N, CA, C and O atoms as a CHARMM CRD file, in Angstrom:
* protein
*
  396
    1    1 UNK  N      1.04600  -1.27000   0.03900 PROA 1      0.00000
    2    1 UNK  CA     0.00700   0.05600  -0.45800 PROA 1      0.00000
    3    1 UNK  C      1.02500   1.67000  -0.33800 PROA 1      0.00000
    4    1 UNK  O      1.89000   2.06100   0.44500 PROA 1      0.00000
    5    2 UNK  N      0.59200   2.05000  -1.13000 PROA 2      0.00000
    6    2 UNK  CA     1.54500   3.06500  -0.60000 PROA 2      0.00000
    7    2 UNK  C      1.09600   4.53500  -0.27400 PROA 2      0.00000
    8    2 UNK  O     -0.09700   4.77600  -0.46100 PROA 2      0.00000
    9    3 UNK  N      1.90900   5.56200   0.19500 PROA 3      0.00000
   10    3 UNK  CA     1.55700   6.75000   0.75800 PROA 3      0.00000
   11    3 UNK  C      0.19100   7.42100   0.35500 PROA 3      0.00000
   12    3 UNK  O     -0.49100   8.09700   1.12500 PROA 3      0.00000
   13    4 UNK  N     -0.16300   7.10000  -1.15900 PROA 4      0.00000
   14    4 UNK  CA    -1.29400   7.90200  -2.17300 PROA 4      0.00000
   15    4 UNK  C     -2.30100   7.24500  -1.60600 PROA 4      0.00000
   16    4 UNK  O     -3.15200   7.97000  -1.09100 PROA 4      0.00000
   17    5 UNK  N     -2.52500   5.71400  -1.52000 PROA 5      0.00000
   18    5 UNK  CA    -3.30200   4.73100  -1.45300 PROA 5      0.00000
   19    5 UNK  C     -3.86500   4.61400   0.10800 PROA 5      0.00000
   20    5 UNK  O     -4.82000   3.88300   0.37000 PROA 5      0.00000
   21    6 UNK  N     -3.21700   5.36400   1.06600 PROA 6      0.00000
   22    6 UNK  CA    -4.06900   5.67800   2.54700 PROA 6      0.00000
   23    6 UNK  C     -4.51800   6.42000   2.86400 PROA 6      0.00000
   24    6 UNK  O     -3.96500   7.52000   2.89000 PROA 6      0.00000
   25    7 UNK  N     -6.18800   6.16900   3.42200 PROA 7      0.00000
   26    7 UNK  CA    -7.12500   7.62200   3.68000 PROA 7      0.00000
   27    7 UNK  C     -6.39600   8.18100   4.63600 PROA 7      0.00000
   28    7 UNK  O     -5.76100   7.62400   5.53200 PROA 7      0.00000
   29    8 UNK  N     -6.53000   9.40700   4.38200 PROA 8      0.00000
   30    8 UNK  CA    -6.60400  10.86400   4.80700 PROA 8      0.00000
   31    8 UNK  C     -6.97400  10.76800   6.70000 PROA 8      0.00000
   32    8 UNK  O     -7.71400   9.81000   6.92300 PROA 8      0.00000
   33    9 UNK  N     -6.68400  11.37500   7.68400 PROA 9      0.00000
   34    9 UNK  CA    -7.51000  11.08200   9.19600 PROA 9      0.00000
   35    9 UNK  C     -7.80100  12.47000   8.96700 PROA 9      0.00000
   36    9 UNK  O     -7.49000  13.43000   8.26100 PROA 9      0.00000
   37   10 UNK  N     -8.52100  12.12200   9.87500 PROA 10     0.00000
   38   10 UNK  CA    -9.00900  13.73800  10.28300 PROA 10     0.00000
   39   10 UNK  C     -7.72000  14.71300  11.30500 PROA 10     0.00000
   40   10 UNK  O     -7.94300  15.87900  11.63100 PROA 10     0.00000
   41   11 UNK  N     -6.85100  14.22300  11.56100 PROA 11     0.00000
   42   11 UNK  CA    -5.57000  14.84400  12.21900 PROA 11     0.00000
   43   11 UNK  C     -4.77800  15.40100  10.92700 PROA 11     0.00000
   44   11 UNK  O     -3.88900  16.24900  11.00200 PROA 11     0.00000
   45   12 UNK  N     -5.18800  14.85600   9.83800 PROA 12     0.00000
   46   12 UNK  CA    -3.72300  15.72500   9.03900 PROA 12     0.00000
   47   12 UNK  C     -3.69400  17.22900   8.69900 PROA 12     0.00000
   48   12 UNK  O     -2.78300  18.05200   8.60000 PROA 12     0.00000
   49   13 UNK  N     -5.42100  17.29200   8.51500 PROA 13     0.00000
   50   13 UNK  CA    -5.92000  19.03300   8.89900 PROA 13     0.00000
   51   13 UNK  C     -5.38000  19.60500  10.38000 PROA 13     0.00000
   52   13 UNK  O     -5.14300  20.76800  10.05400 PROA 13     0.00000
   53   14 UNK  N     -5.20900  19.56300  11.08700 PROA 14     0.00000
   54   14 UNK  CA    -4.81000  20.06900  12.19600 PROA 14     0.00000
   55   14 UNK  C     -3.49100  19.96300  11.94100 PROA 14     0.00000
   56   14 UNK  O     -2.97800  21.05800  12.17300 PROA 14     0.00000
   57   15 UNK  N     -2.81500  19.29800  11.63200 PROA 15     0.00000
   58   15 UNK  CA    -1.99900  19.25400  11.56000 PROA 15     0.00000
   59   15 UNK  C     -0.85500  20.26800  10.89300 PROA 15     0.00000
   60   15 UNK  O      0.27500  20.54600  11.29400 PROA 15     0.00000
   61   16 UNK  N     -1.67400  20.76100   9.58400 PROA 16     0.00000
   62   16 UNK  CA    -1.08800  21.87700   8.96000 PROA 16     0.00000
   63   16 UNK  C     -1.61900  22.89400   9.64200 PROA 16     0.00000
   64   16 UNK  O     -0.80600  23.81500   9.56300 PROA 16     0.00000
   65   17 UNK  N     -2.58600  23.23800  10.29600 PROA 17     0.00000
   66   17 UNK  CA    -3.08200  23.99600  11.08200 PROA 17     0.00000
   67   17 UNK  C     -2.71600  25.00600  12.25900 PROA 17     0.00000
   68   17 UNK  O     -3.01200  26.16300  12.55800 PROA 17     0.00000
   69   18 UNK  N     -1.78900  23.80900  12.86600 PROA 18     0.00000
   70   18 UNK  CA    -0.90400  23.80600  13.86000 PROA 18     0.00000
   71   18 UNK  C      0.49400  24.45600  13.72200 PROA 18     0.00000
   72   18 UNK  O      1.11700  25.33700  14.31500 PROA 18     0.00000
   73   19 UNK  N      0.77800  23.35700  12.33000 PROA 19     0.00000
   74   19 UNK  CA     2.46400  24.41500  11.63800 PROA 19     0.00000
   75   19 UNK  C      1.96800  25.93000  11.47600 PROA 19     0.00000
   76   19 UNK  O      2.31000  26.98600  12.00700 PROA 19     0.00000
   77   20 UNK  N      1.44900  25.73900  10.95400 PROA 20     0.00000
   78   20 UNK  CA     0.82500  27.09600  10.38400 PROA 20     0.00000
   79   20 UNK  C      0.88900  28.04000  11.53200 PROA 20     0.00000
   80   20 UNK  O      1.50600  29.10300  11.60400 PROA 20     0.00000
   81   21 UNK  N      0.25900  27.55100  12.27100 PROA 21     0.00000
   82   21 UNK  CA    -0.28700  29.07600  13.39700 PROA 21     0.00000
   83   21 UNK  C      1.24200  29.19300  14.23700 PROA 21     0.00000
   84   21 UNK  O      1.76800  30.14900  14.80700 PROA 21     0.00000
   85   22 UNK  N      1.70100  27.72500  14.02900 PROA 22     0.00000
   86   22 UNK  CA     3.85300  28.08100  14.60500 PROA 22     0.00000
   87   22 UNK  C      4.12900  28.57000  14.26300 PROA 22     0.00000
   88   22 UNK  O      4.67000  29.45100  14.93200 PROA 22     0.00000
   89   23 UNK  N      4.14700  28.67700  12.93600 PROA 23     0.00000
   90   23 UNK  CA     5.11300  29.60300  11.87300 PROA 23     0.00000
   91   23 UNK  C      4.81000  31.30000  11.97300 PROA 23     0.00000
   92   23 UNK  O      5.49500  32.23000  11.54800 PROA 23     0.00000
   93   24 UNK  N      3.79300  31.30900  12.54600 PROA 24     0.00000
   94   24 UNK  CA     3.63700  32.98300  12.58700 PROA 24     0.00000
   95   24 UNK  C      4.50800  33.57000  13.63300 PROA 24     0.00000
   96   24 UNK  O      4.79100  34.76600  13.56300 PROA 24     0.00000
   97   25 UNK  N      4.98500  32.78600  14.65500 PROA 25     0.00000
   98   25 UNK  CA     5.77500  33.91000  15.87600 PROA 25     0.00000
   99   25 UNK  C      6.92400  33.66500  14.95700 PROA 25     0.00000
  100   25 UNK  O      7.47800  34.67200  14.51400 PROA 25     0.00000
  101   26 UNK  N      7.41800  32.38700  14.56300 PROA 26     0.00000
  102   26 UNK  CA     8.86900  32.52200  14.12400 PROA 26     0.00000
  103   26 UNK  C      9.20500  33.30900  13.19300 PROA 26     0.00000
  104   26 UNK  O     10.37400  33.68700  13.11200 PROA 26     0.00000
  105   27 UNK  N      7.93000  33.85400  12.00100 PROA 27     0.00000
  106   27 UNK  CA     8.23700  34.43800  11.26700 PROA 27     0.00000
  107   27 UNK  C      8.22400  36.02700  11.68200 PROA 27     0.00000
  108   27 UNK  O      8.95300  36.87300  11.16500 PROA 27     0.00000
  109   28 UNK  N      7.02400  36.33000  12.95800 PROA 28     0.00000
  110   28 UNK  CA     7.57300  37.58000  13.47400 PROA 28     0.00000
  111   28 UNK  C      8.84000  38.13900  14.00500 PROA 28     0.00000
  112   28 UNK  O      9.31500  39.27400  13.96100 PROA 28     0.00000
  113   29 UNK  N      9.46700  36.44500  14.78600 PROA 29     0.00000
  114   29 UNK  CA    10.82800  36.81700  15.24100 PROA 29     0.00000
  115   29 UNK  C     12.07100  37.20700  13.92400 PROA 29     0.00000
  116   29 UNK  O     12.88600  38.12800  13.98800 PROA 29     0.00000
  117   30 UNK  N     11.95300  36.46900  13.07200 PROA 30     0.00000
  118   30 UNK  CA    12.72800  36.99500  12.14100 PROA 30     0.00000
  119   30 UNK  C     12.50900  38.18400  11.36900 PROA 30     0.00000
  120   30 UNK  O     13.36900  38.69200  10.64900 PROA 30     0.00000
  121   31 UNK  N     11.60800  38.52200  11.49500 PROA 31     0.00000
  122   31 UNK  CA    11.18500  40.01900  10.92700 PROA 31     0.00000
  123   31 UNK  C     11.94800  41.17400  12.03300 PROA 31     0.00000
  124   31 UNK  O     12.37100  42.27100  11.66800 PROA 31     0.00000
  125   32 UNK  N     12.00600  40.66400  13.40100 PROA 32     0.00000
  126   32 UNK  CA    12.30100  41.75100  14.08300 PROA 32     0.00000
  127   32 UNK  C     13.35500  41.87400  14.61000 PROA 32     0.00000
  128   32 UNK  O     13.86100  42.83100  15.19500 PROA 32     0.00000
  129   33 UNK  N     13.92400  40.25100  14.27200 PROA 33     0.00000
  130   33 UNK  CA    15.71400  40.47400  14.18500 PROA 33     0.00000
  131   33 UNK  C     16.39800  41.14900  13.42100 PROA 33     0.00000
  132   33 UNK  O     17.48300  41.68400  13.64400 PROA 33     0.00000
  133   34 UNK  N     15.56900  41.14100  12.17400 PROA 34     0.00000
  134   34 UNK  CA    16.12700  42.36900  10.82000 PROA 34     0.00000
  135   34 UNK  C     16.09000  43.77800  11.26900 PROA 34     0.00000
  136   34 UNK  O     17.00100  44.60500  11.25900 PROA 34     0.00000
  137   35 UNK  N     14.71200  43.90800  11.71400 PROA 35     0.00000
  138   35 UNK  CA    14.28400  45.44700  12.11200 PROA 35     0.00000
  139   35 UNK  C     14.69800  45.91900  13.32100 PROA 35     0.00000
  140   35 UNK  O     15.38500  46.94000  13.28700 PROA 35     0.00000
  141   36 UNK  N     14.42400  45.37600  14.51000 PROA 36     0.00000
  142   36 UNK  CA    14.77900  46.14500  15.59500 PROA 36     0.00000
  143   36 UNK  C     16.39100  46.38500  15.67200 PROA 36     0.00000
  144   36 UNK  O     16.51900  47.59700  15.84500 PROA 36     0.00000
  145   37 UNK  N     17.78300  45.72500  15.61800 PROA 37     0.00000
  146   37 UNK  CA    18.62200  46.06600  15.95600 PROA 37     0.00000
  147   37 UNK  C     19.07400  47.51600  14.89500 PROA 37     0.00000
  148   37 UNK  O     19.89300  48.20600  15.50100 PROA 37     0.00000
  149   38 UNK  N     18.78700  47.99700  13.74100 PROA 38     0.00000
  150   38 UNK  CA    18.68100  49.12100  13.52100 PROA 38     0.00000
  151   38 UNK  C     18.23200  50.13600  13.97900 PROA 38     0.00000
  152   38 UNK  O     18.91000  51.15000  14.14700 PROA 38     0.00000
  153   39 UNK  N     16.78100  50.01100  14.31200 PROA 39     0.00000
  154   39 UNK  CA    16.24600  50.86500  14.96800 PROA 39     0.00000
  155   39 UNK  C     16.66500  51.47900  16.30800 PROA 39     0.00000
  156   39 UNK  O     16.56100  52.62800  16.73700 PROA 39     0.00000
  157   40 UNK  N     17.13600  50.43600  16.79800 PROA 40     0.00000
  158   40 UNK  CA    17.75600  51.24900  18.61900 PROA 40     0.00000
  159   40 UNK  C     19.19800  51.51600  18.42800 PROA 40     0.00000
  160   40 UNK  O     19.75100  52.00900  19.41200 PROA 40     0.00000
  161   41 UNK  N     19.89500  51.31400  17.44200 PROA 41     0.00000
  162   41 UNK  CA    21.04200  51.90800  16.97100 PROA 41     0.00000
  163   41 UNK  C     20.53000  53.27600  16.39300 PROA 41     0.00000
  164   41 UNK  O     20.76400  54.18500  17.18900 PROA 41     0.00000
  165   42 UNK  N     20.04100  53.60100  15.50200 PROA 42     0.00000
  166   42 UNK  CA    19.91400  54.73300  15.20200 PROA 42     0.00000
  167   42 UNK  C     19.22000  55.55200  16.10700 PROA 42     0.00000
  168   42 UNK  O     19.25100  56.77600  15.98000 PROA 42     0.00000
  169   43 UNK  N     18.42100  54.84000  17.26300 PROA 43     0.00000
  170   43 UNK  CA    18.02000  55.94800  18.52800 PROA 43     0.00000
  171   43 UNK  C     18.99000  56.14900  19.57300 PROA 43     0.00000
  172   43 UNK  O     18.96800  57.11300  20.33800 PROA 43     0.00000
  173   44 UNK  N     19.96600  55.08600  19.59400 PROA 44     0.00000
  174   44 UNK  CA    20.94800  55.41500  20.62000 PROA 44     0.00000
  175   44 UNK  C     21.84400  56.57600  19.93200 PROA 44     0.00000
  176   44 UNK  O     22.30500  57.47900  20.63000 PROA 44     0.00000
  177   45 UNK  N     22.10300  56.50900  18.35800 PROA 45     0.00000
  178   45 UNK  CA    23.30300  57.34500  17.90500 PROA 45     0.00000
  179   45 UNK  C     22.63900  58.44500  17.84500 PROA 45     0.00000
  180   45 UNK  O     23.32800  59.35000  18.31500 PROA 45     0.00000
  181   46 UNK  N     21.11000  58.99400  17.31200 PROA 46     0.00000
  182   46 UNK  CA    20.41100  60.62700  17.62300 PROA 46     0.00000
  183   46 UNK  C     20.64200  60.47300  19.05600 PROA 46     0.00000
  184   46 UNK  O     21.82100  60.75900  19.26400 PROA 46     0.00000
  185   47 UNK  N     20.00400  60.12800  20.21200 PROA 47     0.00000
  186   47 UNK  CA    19.91700  60.52300  20.87800 PROA 47     0.00000
  187   47 UNK  C     21.23500  60.63300  21.84100 PROA 47     0.00000
  188   47 UNK  O     21.22700  61.32900  22.85600 PROA 47     0.00000
  189   48 UNK  N     22.45600  59.81400  21.38000 PROA 48     0.00000
  190   48 UNK  CA    23.77000  60.55500  21.82200 PROA 48     0.00000
  191   48 UNK  C     24.18300  61.56000  21.16600 PROA 48     0.00000
  192   48 UNK  O     25.19900  62.19500  21.44600 PROA 48     0.00000
  193   49 UNK  N     23.14900  61.86900  19.89500 PROA 49     0.00000
  194   49 UNK  CA    24.26800  63.25400  19.89100 PROA 49     0.00000
  195   49 UNK  C     23.38000  64.45400  20.30300 PROA 49     0.00000
  196   49 UNK  O     23.66000  65.28900  21.16300 PROA 49     0.00000
  197   50 UNK  N     22.57400  64.41500  19.75500 PROA 50     0.00000
  198   50 UNK  CA    21.37800  65.50700  20.74200 PROA 50     0.00000
  199   50 UNK  C     22.06000  66.09900  22.10500 PROA 50     0.00000
  200   50 UNK  O     22.65800  67.17000  22.20400 PROA 50     0.00000
  201   51 UNK  N     21.79100  65.01700  23.25300 PROA 51     0.00000
  202   51 UNK  CA    22.09000  65.24000  24.17400 PROA 51     0.00000
  203   51 UNK  C     23.67500  65.04800  25.34600 PROA 51     0.00000
  204   51 UNK  O     24.02600  65.11800  26.52400 PROA 51     0.00000
  205   52 UNK  N     24.20400  64.75700  23.87500 PROA 52     0.00000
  206   52 UNK  CA    25.95100  64.68500  24.07100 PROA 52     0.00000
  207   52 UNK  C     26.29600  63.71700  25.15800 PROA 52     0.00000
  208   52 UNK  O     26.96200  63.67600  26.19200 PROA 52     0.00000
  209   53 UNK  N     25.51800  62.95300  24.42500 PROA 53     0.00000
  210   53 UNK  CA    26.19900  61.57500  25.91200 PROA 53     0.00000
  211   53 UNK  C     26.89400  60.18400  24.39200 PROA 53     0.00000
  212   53 UNK  O     26.57100  59.29100  23.60800 PROA 53     0.00000
  213   54 UNK  N     28.04200  61.05700  24.95300 PROA 54     0.00000
  214   54 UNK  CA    29.12600  60.43800  23.97800 PROA 54     0.00000
  215   54 UNK  C     29.01300  58.47400  24.22100 PROA 54     0.00000
  216   54 UNK  O     29.02800  57.80600  23.18700 PROA 54     0.00000
  217   55 UNK  N     28.94200  57.96300  25.15500 PROA 55     0.00000
  218   55 UNK  CA    29.01400  56.43200  25.41400 PROA 55     0.00000
  219   55 UNK  C     27.28900  56.10500  24.68600 PROA 55     0.00000
  220   55 UNK  O     26.91800  54.93400  24.60800 PROA 55     0.00000
  221   56 UNK  N     26.59500  56.96100  24.32100 PROA 56     0.00000
  222   56 UNK  CA    25.18000  56.29700  23.85100 PROA 56     0.00000
  223   56 UNK  C     25.60400  56.37200  22.73000 PROA 56     0.00000
  224   56 UNK  O     25.00200  55.63800  21.94600 PROA 56     0.00000
  225   57 UNK  N     26.82200  57.26800  22.08100 PROA 57     0.00000
  226   57 UNK  CA    26.65600  57.44100  20.11700 PROA 57     0.00000
  227   57 UNK  C     27.54000  56.15100  20.07500 PROA 57     0.00000
  228   57 UNK  O     27.37400  55.42000  19.09900 PROA 57     0.00000
  229   58 UNK  N     28.52500  55.75900  21.08800 PROA 58     0.00000
  230   58 UNK  CA    29.32100  54.93400  21.04200 PROA 58     0.00000
  231   58 UNK  C     28.54600  53.42100  21.19300 PROA 58     0.00000
  232   58 UNK  O     28.85800  52.48600  20.45600 PROA 58     0.00000
  233   59 UNK  N     27.96200  53.35500  21.77800 PROA 59     0.00000
  234   59 UNK  CA    27.14300  51.86300  22.31200 PROA 59     0.00000
  235   59 UNK  C     26.22000  51.46800  20.58400 PROA 59     0.00000
  236   59 UNK  O     26.12300  50.44200  19.91100 PROA 59     0.00000
  237   60 UNK  N     25.68000  52.92900  20.42200 PROA 60     0.00000
  238   60 UNK  CA    24.87700  52.90800  18.85100 PROA 60     0.00000
  239   60 UNK  C     25.33100  51.99800  17.77500 PROA 60     0.00000
  240   60 UNK  O     24.88700  50.95100  17.30500 PROA 60     0.00000
  241   61 UNK  N     26.56900  52.89000  17.49400 PROA 61     0.00000
  242   61 UNK  CA    27.31900  52.87000  16.28800 PROA 61     0.00000
  243   61 UNK  C     27.82300  51.27700  16.51900 PROA 61     0.00000
  244   61 UNK  O     27.76800  50.46900  15.59200 PROA 61     0.00000
  245   62 UNK  N     28.42700  50.83500  18.14700 PROA 62     0.00000
  246   62 UNK  CA    28.68400  49.55200  17.99800 PROA 62     0.00000
  247   62 UNK  C     27.41600  48.39400  17.63100 PROA 62     0.00000
  248   62 UNK  O     27.53100  47.41000  16.90100 PROA 62     0.00000
  249   63 UNK  N     26.43500  48.75600  18.22700 PROA 63     0.00000
  250   63 UNK  CA    24.97100  47.53300  17.68500 PROA 63     0.00000
  251   63 UNK  C     25.03200  47.72700  16.69000 PROA 63     0.00000
  252   63 UNK  O     24.80700  46.66500  16.10900 PROA 63     0.00000
  253   64 UNK  N     25.25900  48.68000  15.84200 PROA 64     0.00000
  254   64 UNK  CA    24.72000  48.79300  13.99500 PROA 64     0.00000
  255   64 UNK  C     26.34600  48.33300  13.53800 PROA 64     0.00000
  256   64 UNK  O     26.62200  48.24500  12.34200 PROA 64     0.00000
  257   65 UNK  N     27.01200  48.15100  14.22400 PROA 65     0.00000
  258   65 UNK  CA    28.19900  47.76800  13.52900 PROA 65     0.00000
  259   65 UNK  C     28.28500  46.11900  13.24600 PROA 65     0.00000
  260   65 UNK  O     28.63500  45.48900  12.24800 PROA 65     0.00000
  261   66 UNK  N     27.74300  45.63900  14.75600 PROA 66     0.00000
  262   66 UNK  CA    27.71900  44.33300  15.40200 PROA 66     0.00000
  263   66 UNK  C     26.72700  43.79000  14.13500 PROA 66     0.00000
  264   66 UNK  O     26.93700  42.83000  13.39400 PROA 66     0.00000
  265   67 UNK  N     25.80400  44.54100  14.13700 PROA 67     0.00000
  266   67 UNK  CA    24.07200  43.68300  13.41300 PROA 67     0.00000
  267   67 UNK  C     24.75800  43.91100  11.51400 PROA 67     0.00000
  268   67 UNK  O     24.33500  43.31100  10.52600 PROA 67     0.00000
  269   68 UNK  N     25.53100  44.63000  11.54500 PROA 68     0.00000
  270   68 UNK  CA    25.96600  44.61300   9.66200 PROA 68     0.00000
  271   68 UNK  C     26.65100  43.36900   9.80800 PROA 68     0.00000
  272   68 UNK  O     26.54200  42.53500   8.90900 PROA 68     0.00000
  273   69 UNK  N     27.46000  43.09400  10.99200 PROA 69     0.00000
  274   69 UNK  CA    28.44300  42.02500  10.74600 PROA 69     0.00000
  275   69 UNK  C     27.75300  40.50700  10.87300 PROA 69     0.00000
  276   69 UNK  O     28.15100  39.52900  10.23900 PROA 69     0.00000
  277   70 UNK  N     26.81700  40.50500  11.66900 PROA 70     0.00000
  278   70 UNK  CA    26.44200  39.41200  12.06200 PROA 70     0.00000
  279   70 UNK  C     25.31000  39.05200  10.53100 PROA 70     0.00000
  280   70 UNK  O     24.80000  37.95400  10.31000 PROA 70     0.00000
  281   71 UNK  N     25.12100  40.48500   9.52900 PROA 71     0.00000
  282   71 UNK  CA    24.31700  40.09700   8.55000 PROA 71     0.00000
  283   71 UNK  C     25.39300  39.55100   7.79800 PROA 71     0.00000
  284   71 UNK  O     25.52600  38.33100   7.70700 PROA 71     0.00000
  285   72 UNK  N     26.26400  40.44400   7.18600 PROA 72     0.00000
  286   72 UNK  CA    26.81500  40.16900   5.92800 PROA 72     0.00000
  287   72 UNK  C     27.41200  38.65400   6.82300 PROA 72     0.00000
  288   72 UNK  O     26.84000  37.65400   6.38900 PROA 72     0.00000
  289   73 UNK  N     28.06200  38.45900   7.54700 PROA 73     0.00000
  290   73 UNK  CA    28.51600  36.79300   7.58700 PROA 73     0.00000
  291   73 UNK  C     26.96100  36.02300   7.63500 PROA 73     0.00000
  292   73 UNK  O     27.08600  34.94500   7.05200 PROA 73     0.00000
  293   74 UNK  N     25.99400  36.14700   7.97200 PROA 74     0.00000
  294   74 UNK  CA    24.99500  34.99700   7.58500 PROA 74     0.00000
  295   74 UNK  C     24.69400  35.16400   6.25400 PROA 74     0.00000
  296   74 UNK  O     24.33600  34.14600   5.66100 PROA 74     0.00000
  297   75 UNK  N     24.76400  36.50600   5.44900 PROA 75     0.00000
  298   75 UNK  CA    24.23400  36.41000   4.16100 PROA 75     0.00000
  299   75 UNK  C     25.65800  35.46500   3.35400 PROA 75     0.00000
  300   75 UNK  O     25.32000  34.64100   2.50400 PROA 75     0.00000
  301   76 UNK  N     27.49700  35.65800   3.71300 PROA 76     0.00000
  302   76 UNK  CA    28.25200  34.72200   3.03200 PROA 76     0.00000
  303   76 UNK  C     27.87800  33.35400   2.95700 PROA 76     0.00000
  304   76 UNK  O     28.24000  32.76300   1.93900 PROA 76     0.00000
  305   77 UNK  N     26.93800  32.42700   4.19800 PROA 77     0.00000
  306   77 UNK  CA    27.16600  31.55300   4.55200 PROA 77     0.00000
  307   77 UNK  C     25.83800  30.81000   3.73200 PROA 77     0.00000
  308   77 UNK  O     25.73800  29.64000   3.36300 PROA 77     0.00000
  309   78 UNK  N     24.99000  31.79600   3.61200 PROA 78     0.00000
  310   78 UNK  CA    24.10300  31.03400   2.95400 PROA 78     0.00000
  311   78 UNK  C     24.53900  30.85300   1.28600 PROA 78     0.00000
  312   78 UNK  O     24.08700  30.02400   0.49700 PROA 78     0.00000
  313   79 UNK  N     25.73700  32.08600   0.99400 PROA 79     0.00000
  314   79 UNK  CA    25.53800  32.23600  -0.74100 PROA 79     0.00000
  315   79 UNK  C     26.64800  30.90200  -0.83800 PROA 79     0.00000
  316   79 UNK  O     26.56300  30.15400  -1.81200 PROA 79     0.00000
  317   80 UNK  N     27.34100  30.73500  -0.12800 PROA 80     0.00000
  318   80 UNK  CA    28.48900  29.53700  -0.17000 PROA 80     0.00000
  319   80 UNK  C     28.18100  28.20500   0.08900 PROA 80     0.00000
  320   80 UNK  O     28.83500  27.21500  -0.23800 PROA 80     0.00000
  321   81 UNK  N     26.91700  28.27000   0.82700 PROA 81     0.00000
  322   81 UNK  CA    26.10500  26.66900   1.35700 PROA 81     0.00000
  323   81 UNK  C     26.20400  25.74800  -0.22700 PROA 81     0.00000
  324   81 UNK  O     25.65500  26.17700  -1.24200 PROA 81     0.00000
  325   82 UNK  N     26.71900  24.90100  -0.20500 PROA 82     0.00000
  326   82 UNK  CA    26.82600  23.98200  -0.99300 PROA 82     0.00000
  327   82 UNK  C     25.81300  22.69600  -0.75400 PROA 82     0.00000
  328   82 UNK  O     24.84300  23.22700  -0.21400 PROA 82     0.00000
  329   83 UNK  N     25.60900  21.68000  -0.84000 PROA 83     0.00000
  330   83 UNK  CA    25.01300  20.43300  -0.55800 PROA 83     0.00000
  331   83 UNK  C     26.83100  19.55100  -0.56600 PROA 83     0.00000
  332   83 UNK  O     27.55000  19.47900  -1.56200 PROA 83     0.00000
  333   84 UNK  N     27.10500  19.10300   0.56500 PROA 84     0.00000
  334   84 UNK  CA    27.78100  18.45400   0.57100 PROA 84     0.00000
  335   84 UNK  C     28.36100  16.96800  -0.66600 PROA 84     0.00000
  336   84 UNK  O     29.35000  16.77200  -1.37300 PROA 84     0.00000
  337   85 UNK  N     27.24100  16.31200  -0.39200 PROA 85     0.00000
  338   85 UNK  CA    27.09000  15.14900  -1.73000 PROA 85     0.00000
  339   85 UNK  C     27.84300  15.69000  -3.06600 PROA 85     0.00000
  340   85 UNK  O     28.86400  15.34900  -3.66400 PROA 85     0.00000
  341   86 UNK  N     27.00700  16.54200  -3.22400 PROA 86     0.00000
  342   86 UNK  CA    27.34500  17.13100  -4.36900 PROA 86     0.00000
  343   86 UNK  C     28.71400  17.60300  -4.81000 PROA 86     0.00000
  344   86 UNK  O     29.26600  17.55400  -5.90900 PROA 86     0.00000
  345   87 UNK  N     29.19800  18.18800  -3.35200 PROA 87     0.00000
  346   87 UNK  CA    30.83100  18.72400  -4.01300 PROA 87     0.00000
  347   87 UNK  C     31.58600  17.53200  -3.70700 PROA 87     0.00000
  348   87 UNK  O     32.74700  17.52900  -4.11500 PROA 87     0.00000
  349   88 UNK  N     31.03700  16.17200  -2.86000 PROA 88     0.00000
  350   88 UNK  CA    32.38400  15.09400  -2.91500 PROA 88     0.00000
  351   88 UNK  C     32.25500  14.31000  -4.15500 PROA 88     0.00000
  352   88 UNK  O     33.20900  13.68700  -4.62300 PROA 88     0.00000
  353   89 UNK  N     30.92700  14.33800  -4.76600 PROA 89     0.00000
  354   89 UNK  CA    30.68200  13.58400  -6.04300 PROA 89     0.00000
  355   89 UNK  C     31.18400  13.82700  -7.30000 PROA 89     0.00000
  356   89 UNK  O     31.26700  13.04600  -8.24700 PROA 89     0.00000
  357   90 UNK  N     31.74100  15.78800  -7.16900 PROA 90     0.00000
  358   90 UNK  CA    31.89500  16.21400  -8.57000 PROA 90     0.00000
  359   90 UNK  C     30.49900  16.38600  -9.37100 PROA 90     0.00000
  360   90 UNK  O     30.45200  16.41900 -10.60000 PROA 90     0.00000
  361   91 UNK  N     29.59700  16.47100  -8.69900 PROA 91     0.00000
  362   91 UNK  CA    28.21300  16.48100  -9.78500 PROA 91     0.00000
  363   91 UNK  C     27.40400  17.29600  -9.50000 PROA 91     0.00000
  364   91 UNK  O     26.18700  17.15200  -9.62600 PROA 91     0.00000
  365   92 UNK  N     28.13800  18.54100  -8.95600 PROA 92     0.00000
  366   92 UNK  CA    27.75500  20.12200  -8.64900 PROA 92     0.00000
  367   92 UNK  C     27.26300  20.59200  -9.72500 PROA 92     0.00000
  368   92 UNK  O     27.88200  20.04100 -10.63500 PROA 92     0.00000
  369   93 UNK  N     26.15900  21.61300 -10.34400 PROA 93     0.00000
  370   93 UNK  CA    25.94400  22.41000 -11.11500 PROA 93     0.00000
  371   93 UNK  C     26.91000  23.32800 -11.59100 PROA 93     0.00000
  372   93 UNK  O     26.66700  23.63300 -12.75800 PROA 93     0.00000
  373   94 UNK  N     27.80500  23.82300 -11.18000 PROA 94     0.00000
  374   94 UNK  CA    28.96300  24.74500 -11.40600 PROA 94     0.00000
  375   94 UNK  C     29.74900  24.02500 -12.78600 PROA 94     0.00000
  376   94 UNK  O     30.21500  22.89000 -12.87500 PROA 94     0.00000
  377   95 UNK  N     29.71300  25.06900 -13.76300 PROA 95     0.00000
  378   95 UNK  CA    30.76300  24.68500 -15.00100 PROA 95     0.00000
  379   95 UNK  C     32.15000  24.32700 -14.78100 PROA 95     0.00000
  380   95 UNK  O     33.04300  24.90900 -14.16500 PROA 95     0.00000
  381   96 UNK  N     32.12800  23.34300 -15.36200 PROA 96     0.00000
  382   96 UNK  CA    33.48900  23.10000 -15.33500 PROA 96     0.00000
  383   96 UNK  C     34.54700  24.46400 -15.46700 PROA 96     0.00000
  384   96 UNK  O     34.16900  25.41700 -16.14900 PROA 96     0.00000
  385   97 UNK  N     36.15200  24.51300 -14.64300 PROA 97     0.00000
  386   97 UNK  CA    36.87100  25.37000 -15.18500 PROA 97     0.00000
  387   97 UNK  C     37.71000  25.17500 -16.27900 PROA 97     0.00000
  388   97 UNK  O     38.32800  24.18700 -16.67600 PROA 97     0.00000
  389   98 UNK  N     37.58000  26.61100 -16.78900 PROA 98     0.00000
  390   98 UNK  CA    37.78500  26.59000 -17.88700 PROA 98     0.00000
  391   98 UNK  C     39.45000  27.29900 -18.43700 PROA 98     0.00000
  392   98 UNK  O     39.74900  28.08700 -19.33500 PROA 98     0.00000
  393   99 UNK  N     40.13700  26.67000 -17.55200 PROA 99     0.00000
  394   99 UNK  CA    41.79900  26.74300 -17.23500 PROA 99     0.00000
  395   99 UNK  C     42.33300  25.59100 -18.26200 PROA 99     0.00000
  396   99 UNK  O     43.53500  25.33400 -18.33000 PROA 99     0.00000
C-alpha cells in the first residue's frame, strides 16, 4: 500500500493548521531580528548626539556595526552553502573550470 492509497485521517488538517499557526511567531521573530537592531542603533546614535552623551553614541555605533557584521556573515554563509554530497561526487551544477 503506497502513501497515496492510504486514507487521510482527521488529524492531517489539524497538523497543517498547527504548523501554520506556529510558523507565525517564528516569522515575526525573524522580521523583528532584522528590523529592531537598526532601530535601536539609530535611536542610541540620535539621542547620543542630541544630548551630548558619548557613551550612547558609541553604544549605538557598536550595536549597528555588530548587526551589520552578523548580517554579512549570514549572507555569505547562505551564498556559499553547497550540498556536501554534490561537492564530493563532483556532480555540482557549477560549470567546469576553463583553465
